[in-house]
C-alpha positions, 0 to 999 in steps of 0.5 A, a space after each residue: 421328458 428327456 427331449 425337453 430337458 435337452 431342449 433347455 440345455 441347448 437354450 441355456 448354452 446359447 443363452 450363455 454364449 449370447 451373454 458372454 458376447 456382451 460381457 466381453 464388451 461391458 467388462 472391458 479394461 476401463 470398466 474393470 478398473 473402475 469396478 476395482 476402485 468402486 468395490 475397493 472404496 465401498 469395502 474400505 468405507 464399510 470397514 471404517 463404518 463398522 467400528 462406529 456402530 454399537 450393539 442393540 441399536 433399534 435401527 440396525 435390526 430393521 436395516 438387516 430386515 430391509 437388506 434381506 427382503 431386497 436380497 430375496 428380490 435378486 435373481 429371477 426365474 429364467 425359463 428361456 421360453 420364446 415367443 414361437 413356443 406356444 405354437 411349436 411346443 403346444 403338443 409337449 405341454 405335459 412334458 413342460 414340467 421337466 423343462 421348467 424343473 431344469 429352468 427352476 434348478 438353473 435359476 436357483 443355482 444362480 440366485 443362490 450364489 447371489 444370495 450367499 454373496 449378499 449374506 456374506 456382505 451383511 454378515 460383518 454388520 450383523 456380527 457387529 450389532 448382534 450377538 450371533 453364535 455359529 449356529 445362528 450364522 448357519 441359520 441366517 444363510 439357510 433362511 436366505 436360501 430357503 426364502 429365495 427358493 420360496 420366491 422362485 416357486 412363487 414366480 413358477 406358479 405365477 406362469 400357471 393357468 390357474 394362478 397367472 391372472 392373480 398377479 396381485 397375490 403374486 406381488 404380495 407373496 414376493 414381498 410378504 414371505 421374505 418380510 416374515 422370514 427376515 423379521 422373525 430372524 432379526 426380531 426373534 431368533 435366526 432359528 425361528 426365522 429358519 423355521 418360518 422360512 421352511 414353513 412358508 416354503 412348504 406351504 406354498 408347495 402344498 397350496 399351489 399344486 396345479 401348475 400347468 403352464 400358461 404360455 402367454 404369462 410365461 412368454 411375457 415373464 421371460 420377455 420382461 426378464 430379457 429386456 431388463 438384461 438387454 437394457 443393462 447391456 445397452 448402457 455400454 453398447 448397442 443392443 439390437 433387441 432394445 429399440 429406442 423411442 424417438 421423442 422430443 426432450 424439451 429439457 435438452 433444448 436449453 442444454 444445447 443452447 448453453 453448449 452452443 455458441 450463437 449462430 456458429 454452425 459447428 458449435 450447434 452441431 457439436 452440442 447436438 451431437 454430444 446430447 444425442 450421441 448416447 455413446 459419448 454423453 452416456 459414458 461421460 455421465 456414467 463415469 461422472 456418477 461413478 467418480 462422485 460415488 468413489 470420491 464421496 466414500 474414500 476418506 483418505 485425502 491423498 487417495 481422494 485427490 488422486 481419484 479426483 485428478 484421475 477421473 477428470 482426465 479420464 472423463 474429459 478424454 472421452 469427448 475427443 472422438 466427438 471431433 471426428 463424428 461428422 467427417 463422413 457427412 459430406 454436407 458438413 464440408 460445405 459449411 462456409 466457415 474456416 477450419 479454425 472456427 470448427 476447432 474453437 467451437 469444439 474446444 469451447 464444448 470441451 471446456 464447458 463439459 469438463 468444467 461441469 464434470 470437474 465441479 460435480 466430482 470436487 463437490 462430491 469429494 467433501 465426503 461423509 465427514 464434510 471435509 471442507 479442507 480436502 474439498 478446497 484442495 481438490 478444487 484448486 488442483 482440479 482448476 489447475 488440471 482443467 486449465 491445463 487440459 483445455 488450454 494446452 492438452 486439448 489444443 494439441 490433441 485437436 491439432 493432431 486430429 485436424 492434421 490426420 484429417 
């Protein structure tokens, strides 16, 4: 038992160091600044929306039910079981209970923190639309935590020999148990909701007793969990554990034709490079979507305009590294074209991409209140900024890059 507990502790430390390595790459200065603006805009929009609500509206309680049901789905059971374990740990199958108990406690701690944070986020909405006493607030927090404990125990029994094959039952319990607790909390009373959550949690432990580990199910669950984590990290950096699949994307053919320029080789090469290079096109798409969400939620006109101008510049500058992408390819130096043509083709790509992302951001700046006047102001300023960037700033930067080359 002690050895298996130590094994989980070592794996947890290695797992944390691995996550820390990727966190340093994901949460860089630019992303932290973007998150700061995003959460600031969401908090400001949330605070402005709450005074417009009134108590005892039928839809507010159902929104709270949906929120807490979805909140229960956050945070999976992290067993840290690896593929060779069914072979090397098979003699320790009885001692795996201690290992899984440590994994359960670790998962509950992390999931509990997310649950508390999500409950805090919903609390202002609940206090605005419902009459809650201090005892009711405590009951809401306890109900959310007990429901999450019930959810994790459901995940624990789903990797046991007796219950692993009944996946349909597990999926039903993942959603039905939180729904019953949340519905009782907001349609009846928070205290009754806490009682229902406790009864469900205790009943799960009384019904599902034989939890001998099913190695295949445990390996599959942990592999799926880690794959989702790696997929998130892969949005920002290359992750060796995530292997991309090669397949033809017919929709990209038309996009490449639009970005390229007839028979110009450099135009075609840069167009394909932009579409296929997920480091560049991916960050342009993500920043554009982030900018659209921010300017859509920020109602203050001057701040909205500043964000539009700032993000157009930030996103446009992400395209400049594409100019030097093919310098290491010796065959590109054999093209029978003048260097000026390469510069013109790249500038044409920059112009088209910048115009599209600027148009999307300006369109999103109309906001929740359909502020057409502010949208027109942003459109005029964005047009001036795009003209300055494409006709002057990009020319200087490309010229500097050409001289360095």
